[in-house]
C-alpha positions in Angstrom: -78.2 -39.8 68.5 -78.8 -36.3 67.3 -80.2 -35.6 63.9 -78.7 -32.4 62.3 -81.0 -30.9 59.7 -79.8 -28.0 57.4 -81.9 -25.8 55.2 -81.9 -26.6 51.5 -79.9 -23.4 50.7 -77.0 -24.5 52.9 -77.2 -28.1 51.7 -76.6 -26.9 48.1 -73.6 -24.8 49.1 -71.8 -27.8 50.7 -73.5 -30.9 49.3 -75.1 -32.4 52.4 -78.0 -34.9 52.8 -81.2 -33.7 54.3 -80.3 -35.1 57.7 -77.1 -36.3 59.4 -76.9 -38.3 62.6 -74.2 -37.5 65.2 -73.4 -38.4 68.8 -72.5 -35.1 70.5 -73.1 -33.7 74.1 -73.2 -30.0 73.0 -74.1 -27.9 70.0 -70.4 -27.1 69.5 -69.5 -30.8 69.4 -72.3 -31.4 66.9 -71.1 -28.7 64.7 -67.5 -30.0 64.9 -68.8 -33.4 63.7 -70.8 -31.7 60.9 -67.7 -29.9 59.8 -65.9 -33.2 59.5 -68.5 -34.3 57.0 -68.8 -31.0 55.2 -65.6 -29.0 55.8 -66.8 -25.8 54.1 -70.0 -25.5 56.2 -68.2 -24.1 59.3 -67.3 -20.8 57.5 -71.0 -20.2 56.8 -72.0 -20.9 60.5 -69.2 -19.8 62.8 -66.7 -17.1 63.2 -63.0 -18.0 63.6 -63.4 -17.8 67.4 -66.2 -20.5 67.3 -69.1 -18.1 68.0 -72.2 -18.3 65.8 -72.5 -15.9 62.9 -75.2 -13.2 63.3 -77.3 -14.5 60.4 -77.4 -18.1 61.6 -80.1 -19.5 63.9 -79.9 -22.9 65.6 -82.8 -24.8 67.1 -82.6 -27.7 69.5 -85.9 -29.4 68.8 -88.2 -26.2 68.9 -86.0 -24.1 71.2 -83.5 -21.4 70.1 -79.9 -22.2 71.0 -79.1 -19.7 73.8 -75.3 -19.8 73.9 -74.3 -18.2 70.7 -70.7 -17.6 71.8 -69.4 -21.0 72.9 -72.4 -23.1 71.8 -72.4 -25.0 75.1 -76.1 -25.8 75.0 -76.6 -29.5 75.9 -78.0 -31.9 73.4 -79.1 -34.3 76.2 -82.7 -35.4 75.5 -82.8 -33.5 72.2 -83.5 -35.3 69.0 -82.9 -32.6 66.4 -80.6 -29.7 65.7 -81.9 -27.5 62.9 -79.6 -25.0 61.2 -81.1 -22.0 59.4 -79.3 -19.2 57.7 -81.1 -16.0 57.1 -81.4 -14.9 53.5 -81.7 -11.3 52.4 -82.1 -9.6 49.1 -83.9 -6.9 47.3 
């Protein structure tokens, strides 16, 4: 099982618990399952073509997700997917 953790800012936007467990072979599959639980979250994370939005960073354990276009990074042997959205302001 893969634990998906989302920053508190994103959790407030879509009402998610601190951690969600999914069974997914790739990052894309994990995000698809997350979208089933919180349908609005995908618009914050991915473009219509499925690629990752510029201001979003994903980490598999402590490593950046490398494939930002198709999100094909394997989750095999990974315990945590952390989703972080950059915030800006002035």
